[in-house]
N, C-alpha and C positions, 0 to 999 in steps of 0.2 A: 411784699415788695411791689412797688408801682412799676407798671410796664413802661419801657422807654417810649418817648414820643415817636411818631412816625418819621422815619428817615427819608430824606429826599436830597436832590441836588443842592439846595440852598443850606441844608443843615448837616450834611454828612461829615464835614471836617470836625475832628475832635481836638479839644484843647484840654490839657491837664493843668488846672489852675495852679497847683503847687509848683509845677515846673515853669509854665509859660508866664506866670505873673509874679510869683513870690521869688523863686530861685533866680530866674533871669534878671529880675529887677535888683535883687541884692548883689548879684555879680556885676551888673553894670554900675551900681553905686560904688562897689569896691574898686573897679577900674578907674572911675572918676575921681575918687578920693586919692588913689595912688598917683594918678597924673597930677592932681593938685599938689600933693605933698612933694612930688619930684620937682615941680616948677618952683614952689616956694622955698624948698630946702634941697637943692641939688646934692646928690651924693649916693653912696651905695645903699643905704637903708631905703630910700625912696625908690631907687631902681629895683631893688629886690622886691619891694611891695608891689610895684607895677608888674614885674615878671610873674610873681605869684598870682596876682589877680587875673592876669591874662591866661595863665596856666589853668586856673580853676574854671574860667569861662570856656576854654577849649575842652576841658574834661567834661563839663556839663553838656556841650554840644555832642561830643563823641559818645557819652553815656546814653544820649537820646537817639543818636543816629544808628548805632549798632543794632539795637533791638528792632528798629523800624526796617532795617535791611533784612534781618532774619524773617520778620513778618512778611515782607515782600516776596522773599523766596518761597515761603510756605503758601502764600496766596497764589503765586504763579503755578506751583505744582497742583494745588487744589483746583484751580481754574482749568488747567490743561486736562485734568481727569474729568472734570464736570463737562467741559466742552466736548471732549471725546465721546462721552456717553450721550450727549444731547444731539450733536450734529449727525446728519445722515452720512453714510459711508463716503459718498462722493465729495463731501465738503471737508472731510477730516484733514486732508493735506494742508488746508489753510491754517491749521493750528501752528504749524512750524513757522509761518510767515508773520505771526503776531509778535509785536514788540513787547518788552517787559511792561511798559506803561499801559499798553492796550489791554494786556491780560489782567492787570490790576484793576483797570477801570471796568472791565467786563464783569467783575464779580458782583456788580450792582444790578446787572440785567437779569430779568426772569428767564426761565428756561424757554418759554414760548418765543420771546423776541431774540434770543441768543443767536440762532442761525443767521438771521438777517443782519444783526449787528456785527457778527464775525465777518460776514461777506463784505459789508460796508467798510469795516475797519481795514481789511486787507486791500480791497480794490481802490478805495478812496483815500487810503492812508490817514484815517481819522486820528486826531490826537486824543489823549485820554479825556480832555475836557469836552471835545465834540462827542465822544462816545457817551459820556455821562449825560450830556444834554439830549441825546437821542433816545435815552431810555424812557419808556412810558410807564412801565410797571416796575418800580424800584424794589430791589431785593436788598434789604438792610444788612449792614455789617456793623454790629454793635461790639464786636470783640477787638477791633483795631484800637490801639492806644497811642 
């Protein structure tokens, strides 16, 4: 099996082609067709088709968002444990001051640069995007889907 390409700020976002391109496109087409049908032939069948298409679209969004939220919870826990083991004792109280998005962004930082980034994230209130930009030694996360 080929090893994945080196991950960095510009390529760390992951897309699932079956979801982002195929399923999403099919659902948008379904909504479009249902709207067209409802305009051309107003009535209960067209309205039902539109409601069904919108319900399927909402289901697809929810089916994607729930696992992502669960992954975020796991990442937050994992990063709190990692940061606690890497930070010096004097800096550990800062862990409680990190936001959810900061913790999730810090997963890409190497252990060597983590103490400085945690300090900067807390004192300068860095956004997740700013944290990712500040990382010089990227720690890849190939498991996020």
